[in-house]
N, C-alpha and C positions, 0 to 999 in steps of 0.2 A: 504493500500500500504506500509506504514511504517513497519507494522508487517511482511508483506511478504518479504520485503528487508532484515529485520533482520534475518529471517529464512534462506534466501539465503546465507547471510554472514556466519552464523553458519555452514551451510552445506559445504560451501567452506573451512572453517577452518578445518573441519573434514577431507576433502579430502587432505589437506596439510599434515596431519599427516600420510597418508596412502601410501606415496611413497615407492615403494618396493626396494629391494636390487639391482635389475637389473638397476634401474635408477641411483643409487649411483655409480655403476661400470661404467656406461656410462659417468657420470660426470667427472670421472678420466681420460678418454681417451684424447689424444692430440686433440687440436681444429680442425685440418683439417684431422684427421685420416679417411681413406677410409674404409668403412665397407662393407665386402663381404656379399652376400645374405645369406651364411651359418651362419655367425656370427650375422646377423641382423634380423633374422626371427622373433624374439620376440620383436623387437623394434618397436616403433610407434611414430608418430608426430601428434600433434593436432593443427590445424589452425583455428582460429576464424575469421569469416567474416559475412557480411550481407547476407540475403537471396535474391539472385538474380542470373541471368544467368551467369555472370562471375564466381561466386562461383562454378557453375556446370562445367564450362570450366576448372577451376583449379583442380577440383576433377578428371576429365578425364585426364588432363595433368599429374597429380601426379602419375598416374599408371606407367608412364615411370620411375619415380624416384624409385618407389617400385621395378620395374623390374630390375633396375640397382643395387640397394643396398639391397633389401630385407626389407627395412624399410617401414612399412605401414604408409600411410598418411590419416588422417581423417580431412575433411573440415567441420567444425561445422558451419552450417548456422543459423543465428539468425535474426528474423524478423526486418526489418528496424526500426520500431517504438520502439523497445526495445533494439536495438543493443548497443547504447552508454551506456545506464543504466546498462545493463548486464555486459559489459566489466568493467565498473567502479566498480561495486560490486565485481567482481573477483579481481580487483587490490587492492581495499580496504582490502579485505580478504587475500591478498598476496597468492592467489591460484596458484598452479602449473598446473591447469587444462588446460590452453592453453600455448603452446610453442611459437607460432607465432600469432600475432594479426595484421590483415589488417584493419587499422583504417583510418578515414578521415584525410586529410592533416591538418585540424585545430586542431587535437588532439596533434600534435607534441609538442607544448609548454607545455601543462599541463602534459603530460605523460613523457616528458623528465625531466622537472624540478621536477615533482612528484616522480621521481625515478622508474617509472614503465617500461620504455623502456631501453634496453641495449644500452650503448654508443658504436657504431660500427665504429667510425671514423677511427681508426688505421686499423682495420680488413678490412674495405671497401677499403681503400687506398692500402692495400697490396694484396687484392684478387679480386677486381672488376675493370674492365676497365671503370672508371668513364667518360673518354673522349668520349666513345662510346654512352653515354646516353644523350638525349636531355637536355640541361642545365636547362630549366624551370621545368622539371620533378624532377630533383635532388633538386632544390631549394624548390619546393612546397611540395614534399612528403618525403624528407629525411633530410633536413638541418634545424637546429635550434641552436642558433638564426640565422636569415637570414644573409648571408654574412660571417658567422663565420667559415665555413668549417667543422663544427661538424655534424656528421651524426648519425641518430637514426633509419633509415629505408632505404629500397630500393624501388623504384617505383614498384607497383604491377599492378594496373589497372589505366592507365592514361585516363582521361575522360574530356569532355568539354560540355558546353551547345551548342546546335545547333538547327536547324529547319528542319522540314519535311513539304512538301507542296504537294497539289494535282495537279499533272500534267494534269489531265483531265480537270481541270478548267483553269489553267494557259495557256494551249496550245489550248484551244478552240478558233477557229477563231472569233466567234461572241464576246466572252469575250475580246479577244485581241483588236478587233476593238473598242468596247465600252470603254475600259480602255484608249486607245490612244486618243480617242476623248475627254474624260473627263479630263485627267491629262496631256496630251501633251507629253507623252513619252511611250515607249513600255512596255507592261506587261512582267515582268520577275522576277525571284527571287530577292528580294530587297538587295541592297548593303549598304543602309543607313537607319537610323531610320525614316527619312522623307518618304522614299519609302515604308517602312514597314507599316507606318500608312495609307498611301494612299491605299495600297492594302487591308489592313484590313477593311478600310471603304468601299471600292468598293465591296467586297464580302459579306458584311453584309446585309442579306435579312431576317429579322426577321419573315416575313410572311411565309417564306419557311423553317424556323428553320435552317438557314445557317448563320454562323458568320465568320468574317474574321480571327480571331486569338484566340488561346488558349495559355496562358503563365502562369507563376507561380505567384500566389498571396496568397497562403496559409500561415497562421500564425503558422503552425506546423513545428517543427524542424527548418530548414533553408530555407523553401520554398520561401517566397517573397524576402528574402535577396539574394539568388542565382539568382533570376530573375531580381531584380532591380539593384543590384550593378554594373552589366556590363553596364547598361544604365547610371548610375551615373558617372562612370569612363569615358565613351565615350562622355558625355556632359561636362566633365571638372572637376567634383567633385572628392573627395577622402575621405577616412576614417580619415585621419590625417597624421601628420608628424611621420614617422617611427623612427626617431632619438630622437625626444623630446617627442613624444606621445601627442603633442598638437592636439586637435580635433576641438575646436571651431574655426570657420572661414574656416574650410575645409569641414566637412560633412554637415554643414548647410550654405554653400556658395550659392551665387546666381545661380551658375551653377547646384548645387545639387538640389535646389528648382525647377529649370526649368525641370530637369530630372524627379523628382517625379511628377510634374504636367503632364508631358508627359506620364509617366507610368500609372498614374491614368486615364488619358484620353483614353487609349487603352481599358479600360473596356467597353466603349461604343460599341466596336466591338467584344466583347466576349460573350459567352453564359451567361445566367442569374446567373448560379451557379459558375461562374468563380472566385469569391473571395475565394473559397475553393480549387482552383486548385494547385496541385503540379504535379510531374512526372506521377503518375498513372492516374490522372484525365485528364491531357492534352492528354495523349495517348488514353484514352478511348473516349474522345470527337472526336479525329481525326478518329479513327477506326469506329466510329458511323456515320461519314460523316457530322458532325455538324460544322466543321471548315475548312477553306481553308489552314491555316497554324497552326502549333503547335510547341512549343518549348519543347525540352526534352534533357536529357543527351544522348550522342551518344551510350552509353552502353545499352540503352533501344530500340534502333532502329532495332535490329534484329527481334523484335516482329512485327514491322511495315511491314517488307518485308516477313514475314512468312504467307503463305496462310491459315494456320490453325488458326492463331491468328487474321489475318486481311483479311478476305475473300474478301471484296469489293474493297480494295484499295492497296493491297500488290504490284500489278504491275502497279499502277498509281501514285506512290510516288516518289518525288524527294527530294533532301536534299541541304541545303545551310548553309553557315557560318553565325553566328550571326552578324548583321549589324554593321557598323561604325556609330559614332555620329558626331556632329559638331566639336568636339574638341579632337577626338582620336578614337581608335579602341581597345576595350578591351572585353574579354570574360571570364565568370566565369569558373574557373577550377573545374573539378569534379574528382572523383577517389580516390584512397587510396594508402598508402605506407605499405610495409611489414616490421613489427618490431618484435623483439624478446622480449618476456616478461622477465623481471628481475627475476620473480619467477619460471621460467621454470627450470627443472632439466636436460633438454636436450639441452642446449644452443649450444653445439658443433655440434649436429645433425642438429639443426635449421640453423646454419651457413652453414653447408654442403648443406642443401636444398636451401638456398638463393643463394649460389654460383652456384649451378646447374641451378636454375631458370633463372639466368641472362645470361647463355650461349646463343650464337647466335642461334644455331639449336633449342634450347628449346623455345626461344622467337619467332622464326619463326613459330613453331607449335602453340604456344600460340595465335599468330595473326590469324592463319588459323582456330583455334577453335572458334574465336570470341573475344578474348581478345585484348586490346589496348596496344601495346608495346611502351616503351620509347626509344628503340634503334633507333638512327638516321638513320642508313643505311637501316633498315627494313621499318621504317616509311616513308622514302622518296622514296622507291622503287615503280616502276610501278606495281609490283606484289601485293603489299599491297593496293595501291590506287584503283586497279581495282577488288579487291577480293570481295567487296560488293558495293552496290549503294551509301553507305554513307561514305566509308573510305576516299575518296578524300576530302570531306568537312571536315572530322575530321582532316586529316593531315594539311589542309590549316588553321585550327583554332589555331594550336600550337603557332605560333609567338605572338598571342594576349592574351594568357592566363594570368590571374591574380587571386590572392586568397584573402580571408578574413583574418583578423588578425589571426595569428597562435600562439598567446601568451597564457600563462597559464590562463588568465582571459577570454579566448575566449567565453566560455559558457555564462558568464554574459553579455558580449558585444553583443553577438548574440541575447540574449533574448530581450534586449532593442530595437534592430533593428526590430526584428519580431513584437513586440508589437506596436511600433510606426508607422512603415510603413504600417502595416495592418490598423491601425486607420486612416491613411491618405487616403488610397485608398477607404475605406468604408465611408468616410465623417465624422468620429468622430473628426478628427483634420484636420486643414489645412496642406498642405505640409510643410510650414515654421514652424508651431508649432511642428510638428512631428520631424523635423530635429533638431530644437533647443533643444527639449527634449532629443534626442539621444546625442547630443553634450555635454549637461550638465551631463548626467549620465555617459557617457564614460569617461569624464575627472575625475569625482568622483571615478570611478572604478580604473583608472590608478593611481590617487593620493593615494588611499588606498593601492594599491599594492606596490607602491614605499615606503610608510611609513612602511608597513609590512616588506619589504625587508631590510630597514634601521635598523629596530628594531632587526632583526635576525642577 
């Protein structure tokens, strides 16, 4: 793998030296120059994103930009499992291969401080109607440090964790009667984590290979972290003080311990292979009819209502907002921001594209194609909420969205969470031991980062 990465870096360095004269001429144009189709026929823009449906939507949408300007747009789709590493290699090599990168919200800290993203603060304030964008989206996908008003991106795909459920089970009169008799309240999509557990327990029938729930427990990338953190927050726990970066007493608080005990307990009502589940596995389990409820990002729900992808349950599926806890209601934010690479030779064209993308008519078409818009007026409209069976639940999730640390050390922090939370749910550590281990390592990471900053 090391040898492979070195080869990639060398290849990218060669690409850097091959920028043609046309790119240099483009660099000299005024920032907001409008390029006619005649002038722009030889121009192109390369956008790097992960391999998934929203990237397909963007490719389709971008045909309108090409029609308007003559500038070709290539959306380079990179498999999720190698997305971050491939972009990191490109940045290390200072490659001009990508003009725009649509990266996870957690990348903001490391790629802004690392000098890989263009600081767009002044340009955004002058060219984008920030007030029209839902506040949490700008905070999560564009701003770093949080609260600073410095922007390194614009929201591209706004996403959230949500749930799908089988209406054929929930609305079956016999099931409804049996549930009412056992739990003392009506069977319906859960609004609290207590109700979620009751329903998961009720529908678990191992002899029939039916289970109550499929949620995220995987230790790959950010799987269990995205699944568990919203439970932790809703139970009263937190990652730490965002001003002082003190972690001990926060992430390993009594509330956090209770949350992790709860999350581990849900495994009793999940399929046997559930410790390996992330978005693909929960989706597969649901489509196979193995679970009554499944968590996933809303961006993956188009496949749930597609008859070709989900022949048995596409018309029997309902959707609900991730539940509230005993001490709050928070939901893991998903999605990505659209940033300009510092190493792009076409930054002026990239800004032209971003300005075009954020126009209301373009965002309306983006939403119709299946993308999730951050524009408040569109997001709150009846047209958007009724466009799909899951859009209303997505719009209702917005007020509760919260994110993981978006600091430069995010990858190290995430790795500790993934390792220890996985150890807790699989019984290798107790929830308290896992949380104490995270607290200790996170404080060490922040201390090292502070020392390094002081030395610089």
